[in-house]
C-alpha positions in Angstrom: -0.1 -0.2 -0.1 1.4 3.5 -1.1 -0.3 6.7 0.8 1.1 10.2 -0.9 1.9 12.8 1.4 0.0 14.7 -0.4 -3.1 13.2 0.4 -1.9 11.8 4.0 -5.0 13.2 5.6 -7.5 10.4 3.9 -10.5 12.2 6.2 -10.6 15.2 4.1 -8.9 14.6 1.0 -8.9 11.8 -2.0 -6.9 9.1 -1.0 -4.2 7.4 -3.8 -3.5 4.2 -2.4 -2.5 0.9 -3.9 -2.7 -2.7 -1.9 0.9 -3.7 -3.0 3.4 -4.0 0.0 6.9 -3.4 -1.8 10.5 -3.4 -1.0 12.4 -0.3 0.1 13.9 0.5 -3.2 10.7 -0.2 -5.5 8.8 1.8 -2.8 11.3 4.8 -3.2 11.2 4.6 -7.0 7.4 4.7 -6.9 7.7 7.8 -4.7 10.2 9.7 -7.1 8.2 8.6 -10.3 5.8 10.7 -8.3 7.7 14.0 -8.1 8.3 13.0 -4.1 10.1 11.1 -2.1 10.2 8.6 1.1 8.6 10.9 3.8 11.0 12.6 6.1 9.8 13.0 9.8 10.8 16.4 11.3 8.8 15.9 14.7 6.9 13.9 17.3 3.8 15.8 15.8 4.3 14.7 12.7 4.3 11.1 14.2 1.2 11.3 15.8 -0.7 12.7 12.7 0.9 9.3 11.0 -0.9 7.5 13.5 -3.7 9.1 14.0 -4.9 8.7 9.8 -3.0 6.3 8.6 -3.0 3.5 10.9 -6.3 2.4 10.2 -4.8 1.4 6.6 -1.7 0.3 7.8 0.7 -0.3 10.7 4.2 -0.6 9.3 5.4 1.4 6.8 9.0 2.9 5.3 10.2 6.1 5.9 12.8 7.7 4.2 15.7 7.0 6.8 18.6 4.9 5.4 22.0 3.5 6.7 25.0 5.4 5.2 28.5 5.2 5.3 29.7 8.2 7.3 29.0 8.3 11.2 28.3 12.1 11.3 27.3 14.5 14.5 23.9 15.7 14.6 21.7 18.4 16.7 18.6 17.4 17.8 17.1 20.2 16.5 16.3 19.6 12.9 18.7 21.2 10.1 21.0 22.4 12.5 24.6 22.9 11.2 27.5 22.0 13.7 29.6 25.0 12.9 30.7 25.3 16.7 31.9 22.7 18.4 34.1 22.7 21.8 35.2 19.1 22.1 37.8 18.6 24.9 41.4 17.4 24.1 41.0 14.2 22.8 37.7 14.3 22.2 35.6 12.9 19.7 36.7 9.9 19.5 37.1 8.1 16.3 34.6 5.1 16.9 32.1 3.7 14.5 29.1 3.5 17.1 26.4 5.5 18.1 27.5 8.4 20.6 26.1 11.2 22.6 27.8 14.8 23.7 28.1 15.5 27.5 29.2 19.4 29.2 31.9 18.5 31.8 32.1 21.2 34.4 34.8 23.0 32.7 32.3 23.4 29.6 34.2 21.1 27.7 32.5 18.3 25.4 33.2 14.8 25.8 31.6 11.8 23.6 29.7 9.4 25.7 27.2 6.1 25.3 24.2 7.5 25.1 22.6 5.0 27.2 24.8 6.1 30.3 23.1 8.2 33.2 24.0 12.2 33.3 22.5 15.3 34.5 19.9 17.0 31.9 19.5 20.7 31.1 16.9 23.0 32.4 18.4 21.3 35.7 16.6 18.0 36.1 18.1 16.6 39.3 17.6 13.0 38.0 20.2 11.1 36.4 18.9 9.9 33.1 20.4 8.4 29.9 20.6 10.4 26.4 17.3 8.9 25.3 15.6 9.3 28.3 16.6 12.7 28.7 15.4 13.3 25.4 12.0 12.4 25.7 11.7 14.0 29.0 12.2 17.5 27.4 9.7 16.2 24.8 7.3 16.0 27.1 7.9 19.7 28.1 7.6 20.7 24.6 11.1 20.9 24.8 14.4 19.7 23.7 17.7 19.2 24.6 20.3 22.2 24.4 21.3 23.1 20.8 24.8 25.3 21.3 25.8 27.6 18.7 28.6 29.9 20.2 31.2 30.1 22.8 28.3 32.7 24.8 25.7 30.0 24.5 28.1 27.6 26.1 28.9 29.5 28.7 25.2 30.1 29.7 24.8 26.5 30.0 27.8 25.9 31.7 27.1 28.1 34.3 24.0 25.9 35.1 26.1 23.9 36.9 29.8 24.0 37.7 30.3 20.6 39.1 28.0 18.5 36.8 28.4 16.9 33.6 25.3 17.8 31.4 24.0 15.8 28.7 23.7 18.7 25.4 21.6 18.0 22.2 24.3 16.4 19.6 24.8 12.8 19.0 26.4 10.7 16.3 24.9 8.3 14.2 25.3 6.9 10.1 21.5 7.8 9.1 20.6 9.8 6.2 17.4 10.7 4.9 16.4 9.5 1.1 15.3 12.8 0.2 18.3 15.1 1.2 16.9 16.4 4.3 19.3 17.1 7.1 16.5 16.3 10.1 17.7 15.0 12.9 14.5 13.6 14.7 15.2 10.2 15.5 12.1 7.9 17.4 13.5 4.6 17.9 12.1 1.9 19.7 13.9 0.1 22.7 16.8 -1.6 21.4 16.9 -0.1 18.1 18.5 0.6 15.7 20.3 -2.7 15.4 23.5 -2.7 13.4 25.3 -5.6 11.3 21.8 -7.3 10.8 21.4 -6.2 7.2 18.9 -3.5 8.9 19.7 -0.6 6.6 16.5 0.5 6.1 13.6 2.0 8.6 9.9 1.5 9.3 7.9 3.5 11.7 5.2 1.0 13.5 2.4 3.0 14.0 0.8 0.3 16.3 3.5 1.4 18.8 3.3 4.9 19.0 4.8 5.1 15.8 8.2 4.1 17.2 11.1 2.9 14.7 12.7 -0.2 13.6 15.8 -0.7 11.2 14.7 -3.5 8.9 16.2 -5.4 6.0 15.4 -3.3 2.7 14.0 -6.6 0.6 10.8 -6.5 3.6 7.5 -5.9 1.6 5.9 -2.9 3.8 3.5 -0.1 3.2 5.1 3.3 2.6 4.5 6.9 3.2 5.9 9.3 0.5 6.8 12.9 1.4 8.0 16.2 0.0 10.9 18.2 1.0 10.0 21.6 0.2 7.9 22.6 3.2 4.4 22.6 1.9 1.9 20.5 1.0 -1.2 20.7 -1.6 -4.4 19.5 -0.4 -6.9 18.7 -3.0 -10.1 19.4 -1.3 -12.3 22.5 -1.8 -12.8 24.5 1.1 -13.4 28.1 2.2 -10.6 30.2 3.2 -11.6 30.1 6.9 -12.0 26.1 6.8 -8.6 25.7 4.9 -6.9 28.0 7.5 -8.2 25.6 10.3 -7.1 22.7 8.4 -3.8 24.0 7.9 -3.3 25.0 11.5 -4.6 21.6 13.3 -3.1 19.2 11.2 0.4 21.4 10.0 1.5 25.2 10.5 -0.5 27.5 8.7 -1.6 28.3 5.2 1.5 28.8 3.2 2.6 32.1 2.7 5.0 33.7 -0.1 7.8 36.4 1.0 9.9 35.9 -2.0 10.5 34.9 -5.7 11.6 31.5 -4.5 8.9 30.4 -2.2 6.3 31.6 -5.3 8.1 29.4 -8.0 7.8 26.6 -5.1 4.0 27.4 -4.5 3.4 28.0 -8.2 4.5 24.3 -9.2 2.3 22.7 -6.2 -0.7 24.7 -7.7 -0.4 23.5 -11.0 -1.6 20.3 -9.6 -4.8 21.5 -7.7 -8.4 20.4 -9.0 -9.4 24.3 -8.8 -9.0 27.5 -10.8 -7.5 28.8 -7.9 -5.6 27.8 -4.7 -6.1 29.5 -1.1 -2.7 31.2 0.3 -2.1 32.6 4.0 -2.8 36.0 2.8 -5.8 37.8 4.1 -7.3 41.6 3.7 -8.5 43.6 6.9 -11.7 45.7 6.7 -10.4 47.7 9.4 -7.1 48.7 8.8 -7.4 48.4 4.9 -4.1 46.3 4.0 -3.1 43.1 3.3 -0.8 40.9 5.5 0.0 37.3 5.7 -1.6 35.4 8.4 1.7 33.8 10.2 3.9 37.0 9.9 4.4 40.3 9.3 3.8 41.9 5.8 6.6 41.4 3.8 7.7 43.5 0.5 7.5 40.6 -2.5 4.3 41.0 -4.0 3.1 39.3 -7.2 -0.5 40.9 -7.8 -2.2 40.2 -10.9 -2.7 43.4 -12.6 -5.5 45.3 -10.9 -5.9 43.2 -7.7 -4.3 44.0 -4.3 -3.9 47.1 -3.5 -4.8 49.1 -6.9 -8.4 48.2 -6.4 -11.0 48.8 -4.0 -11.1 45.6 -2.1 -14.5 44.0 -0.4 -14.7 42.8 3.2 -14.4 39.0 3.5 -12.0 38.6 1.0 -8.6 36.4 0.8 -5.9 36.0 -1.4 -5.6 33.1 -4.1 -2.8 31.9 -6.1 -3.8 31.2 -10.0 -3.4 27.7 -10.8 -2.4 28.1 -14.1 -1.2 31.4 -16.4 1.1 33.6 -15.0 -0.1 32.4 -11.8 -0.2 35.5 -9.7 -2.5 36.5 -6.9 -6.0 37.4 -6.7 -8.3 38.6 -4.2 -11.3 36.1 -3.9 -14.4 35.8 -2.0 -13.4 33.7 1.4 -16.7 31.7 1.1 -15.5 30.7 -2.4 -14.3 26.9 -2.0 -11.0 26.2 -3.6 -7.7 23.6 -2.9 -5.5 25.1 -0.7 -1.8 25.1 0.4 -0.5 24.4 3.7 3.0 25.0 5.5 4.7 21.8 6.8 6.6 21.4 10.1 9.3 20.7 7.5 9.4 24.6 6.4 
């Protein structure tokens, strides 16, 4: 069975399914033939969406995490670079095994087995393993600390000058099929298993969505995903309903603040089933201007001639992009029902 992330929320959209279970390589090829890839997971919130909306259809599904050749250090925050490092003398150790980073009382970093017990940041008195510490932070809607500068390192060190503290730096050889730098990991107990031909990963939606390494030749369902941080919902809704849908299941209606995002949105809009596609662009009668719902107004604009600030806009209008042609923006009554594009967690 294959589920496109474009149609993930099957209670609201038309779902494109096959009943065939595939080996990982075939599943990845299938997704790429549809101009997408095996799904990247960025957060626990996305795991929960998969559980709630895919579980009635499939339990174990391929995700796009693959075993690579290089053991690389990652920050727990998605797409965080490692330009700043503060290793102690002789660190890190050049071993091909999973490891996590701990800060000593001098603010220097040490490589340590992730299952050992060390105190956590926010300062938690109970000692925990690195994974348990990260789970504790997740329950607080937070994460282990990421450090980008000497100043930040000093601030964390000053939490306690006599303790070792876990930080959100870890080493593993896993990479995402679509090229994402997402460092989110959600392994089951005793996973991953190295040296057992388990070079691909499944999410067990019947077990809280936890991940297991598996032989890539096993047959499993697959969920395809995108790497551009946005998703077209091919379901006609009013602007208000579309806004609520995106905020409930993703982040917000998409906003366009530069030419690059315009091009990506335009490409998505070409696949819509409606002549226009809702954007996160709204007109306020009280102040007489257009604004993006999730940010301050940007300088970039791509209005169709005679639209936007060039005409007297009516109350209750919202912004949409043309699905074809020059794909410029227009103002339409919010009660019209159109496809829409959501901004996702990965954006």
